[in-house]
C-alpha positions in Angstrom: -8.1 19.2 -26.5 -6.0 17.0 -24.1 -5.8 13.3 -24.4 -6.1 11.3 -21.2 -3.8 8.3 -21.2 -5.4 5.3 -19.4 -2.9 3.6 -17.0 -3.2 0.4 -15.1 -2.7 -0.1 -11.3 1.0 -1.2 -11.7 1.7 2.1 -13.6 -0.2 4.0 -10.9 2.0 2.4 -8.2 5.1 3.1 -10.2 4.1 6.8 -10.7 3.6 7.2 -6.9 7.0 5.6 -6.2 8.7 7.9 -8.7 6.9 11.0 -7.5 7.8 10.3 -3.9 11.5 10.0 -4.8 11.5 13.2 -6.9 9.8 15.0 -4.0 12.7 14.0 -1.7 10.9 11.2 0.1 12.8 8.2 1.2 11.1 4.8 0.7 10.5 2.7 3.8 11.5 -0.9 3.4 10.0 -3.6 5.6 11.0 -7.2 6.2 8.4 -9.8 5.4 8.8 -11.5 8.8 8.3 -8.1 10.5 5.1 -7.4 8.6 3.7 -10.9 9.3 4.7 -10.8 13.0 2.9 -7.4 13.5 -0.2 -8.6 11.6 -0.4 -11.8 13.7 -0.3 -9.7 16.9 -3.9 -8.5 16.4 -7.2 -10.0 15.5 -7.6 -7.6 12.5 -4.1 -8.6 11.3 -5.0 -12.3 11.5 -8.2 -11.7 9.6 -6.2 -9.9 6.8 -3.6 -12.6 6.6 -6.3 -15.3 6.4 -8.1 -13.4 3.6 -4.8 -13.0 1.7 -3.6 -16.6 2.3 -5.3 -18.3 -0.7 -3.5 -15.9 -3.1 -0.2 -16.1 -1.2 -0.3 -19.9 -1.1 -1.0 -20.1 -4.8 1.9 -17.8 -5.6 4.4 -18.5 -2.9 3.4 -21.7 -1.1 5.4 -24.9 -1.1 3.7 -28.1 -2.1 4.0 -30.6 0.8 1.7 -33.6 0.0 -1.9 -34.6 -0.8 -2.5 -31.3 -2.7 -1.6 -29.3 0.4 0.7 -26.3 0.5 2.7 -24.7 3.3 3.4 -21.0 3.4 7.1 -20.0 3.4 6.9 -16.4 4.4 10.5 -15.7 3.5 9.6 -16.3 -0.1 6.9 -13.6 -0.1 8.1 -10.1 -1.1 7.4 -7.6 1.7 5.6 -5.3 -0.9 3.1 -8.1 -1.5 2.3 -8.4 2.3 2.2 -4.6 2.6 -0.4 -4.5 -0.3 -2.6 -7.5 0.6 -2.5 -7.3 4.4 -2.0 -3.6 5.1 -3.6 -2.1 1.9 -0.7 0.0 0.9 1.3 0.3 -2.3 4.0 2.7 -1.1 5.3 3.8 2.3 7.9 6.6 2.6 9.4 9.2 4.9 8.8 12.8 4.0 9.8 15.7 6.2 9.7 13.6 9.3 6.3 12.0 8.5 5.8 8.3 7.6 3.2 8.3 4.9 1.4 5.4 3.3 -0.3 5.5 -0.1 -2.9 3.2 -1.7 -2.7 4.0 -5.4 -5.7 3.5 -7.7 -6.9 4.4 -11.2 -10.4 3.3 -10.5 -12.6 6.2 -9.4 -15.3 3.7 -8.4 -13.0 2.1 -5.9 -12.0 5.2 -4.0 -14.7 5.2 -1.2 -14.1 1.5 -0.6 -10.3 2.0 -0.4 -10.7 5.0 2.0 -13.0 2.8 4.2 -10.4 0.0 4.2 -7.6 2.4 5.3 -9.8 3.7 8.2 -10.4 0.1 9.2 -6.7 -0.8 9.0 -5.6 2.2 11.0 -4.5 0.1 14.0 -2.3 -2.0 11.8 -0.8 1.1 10.2 -0.1 2.6 13.6 1.7 -0.6 14.6 4.0 -0.1 11.6 4.5 3.5 12.8 2.8 5.0 9.8 1.7 8.5 10.7 -0.9 9.0 8.0 -2.3 7.2 4.9 -4.4 8.1 1.9 -5.8 6.8 -1.3 -4.2 8.4 -4.4 -6.2 8.5 -7.5 -3.5 8.6 -10.1 -3.5 9.8 -13.7 -0.7 9.8 -16.2 -0.3 13.5 -15.8 0.8 13.5 -12.2 3.6 15.8 -11.4 6.1 16.6 -8.6 4.6 20.0 -7.5 1.1 18.6 -7.3 2.4 15.6 -5.4 4.1 17.7 -2.8 1.0 19.8 -2.3 -1.0 16.6 -1.8 1.6 15.3 0.7 0.9 18.4 2.8 -2.8 17.7 2.6 -2.3 14.1 3.8 -0.4 15.3 6.8 -3.3 17.6 7.6 -5.6 14.6 7.6 -6.8 14.3 4.0 -7.5 10.7 3.0 -7.9 11.2 -0.8 -5.6 12.9 -3.2 -5.8 13.3 -6.9 -2.6 13.1 -8.9 
């Protein structure tokens, strides 16, 4: 009988990052200002920034006066913007494809995350991301399975099980 080890979302994101590297993928790094500029160029991007702003201000805002805060975008890690605005935990290049992954351990959140990625498709295209999928991650994920799933993503699959 096998024991399933429960992992949290940070562990799931780390597993995806590690598997991507072991599969020969190269992480794509964005600049915060680039991500914000692209988001501000569309109504959808503005909506996503507005939705993320309370969290971003509480974590990265600078107190100015009278209990008000100003956003200093340079202080925000690009990975945070990528996650909160674009809905992705990892972006990498693999065999000429730019692939985005939204990692989760919650099977109840998969449909909502797939719907969100469909909605965010115009923003992902603006970042030149070719395809994106939700990855439901377990502690038993392995390189071979990951590579097989990358092929499925390229073919249009929006959910992979790792």
